[in-house]
Residue, then its C-alpha position, 0 to 999 in steps of 0.5 A: m507463468g506457465s508452460p513453454e507451449a503457452n509462452r509461444d501462443g500468447l499471454r497465458f498463466s496457470l490457475r496456481t499463479m492466479l491464486i498465489g497472485m490473489a492471495a498476496i494481494a489479499l494479504m497486502i491490503p489488511l497489512g498495509g492498512y495496519a501498517l499505515r494505521n500504526a505508522s511509527n519509526w519502528v513499523g517504518s523500519l520494518t516496512f523498508l527492510i521487507t520492501t528492500m528484501i522483496l525488490a532484491g528478491m525480484a532482481c534475483l528472479a529477474f537474473n535467473r529466469q528465461g523467457v516470459s518469467r524473466a520479462y515480468w521480473t525484470g519489469a517489476a525489479i526496474f519499476g519498483i526499485a526505481y520508485y524506491i529510489i525516488g520515493g525513499d527521498p534521499w535526493s528530493q529534499p535538496y530540490n524541494y519537490e514533492l512527488f505526486t504519490e506523496t501528495i496523495v498520501t498527504a491528502a489521505y492523512n489529512q483526510f484521516y487525521p484532520e488538523g494533525g489530531a486523531a479523527q474525532p468521533p461525531q458528537p452525540e446528539p442532545l438528549p431530549y431531556p435533562i441529564p439526571d442529577s442522581a442515580e434515582e433519576l437515572e433509574e427512572n429514565g432509564t438511560l445513561a449518557t456515555p462520555v465520548q472517548p478520545g481515539p488513539d493518537p495519530p501517527d507521525l506524518r513522516d512515518f505515515v509518508m514512509v510507510a506508504h512509499m514502501f507500499w507504492s514501491l510494491l505497487f509500481a513493481f507489480v504494474g511494471g512487471w505487467v508493462s514489461l510483459a506487454m512489451y515482451w509479447t508486443g515484440r514477439r508478435h513483431l518478430a513472428g510477423s516479419 
């Protein structure tokens, strides 16, 4: 996160850390979109495994760091694992409630895939002239009405929500790291002032 001198002066981080963070975010956006678009049991299982390993790595980093770095990774691990347990849905079904994030994901699914079917492409506008009956008429008009191809089958809602929960876990971990850093620096300033 930076040098020990920077840790005493306030929240600072190196250019390298910022570039690594930006690269990670730039990589996660297209991977997340691809995983959600192609959500299936297999993609959900793979996303579940990768998220588990990332969160376990965050917990290991929290145990093996000191100072600012430890504060960040501790918050990231706690927030990420907490949502991972809640969003993973092992206990929520008996209580029959829906998480706010699940409501958002379900609304997004319904927006992208209305009525459980693939999003239909817009219907072509009617031609201002009759459709040709033969190849000769087609050559005269110089146009061809292209048939509308149906889109690929939409992913199952359950798989879509599962994949989205894994990405929510990582987002909460990222935010939790920054919340923990804010608490760390607030506590340091309080100690320095007294």
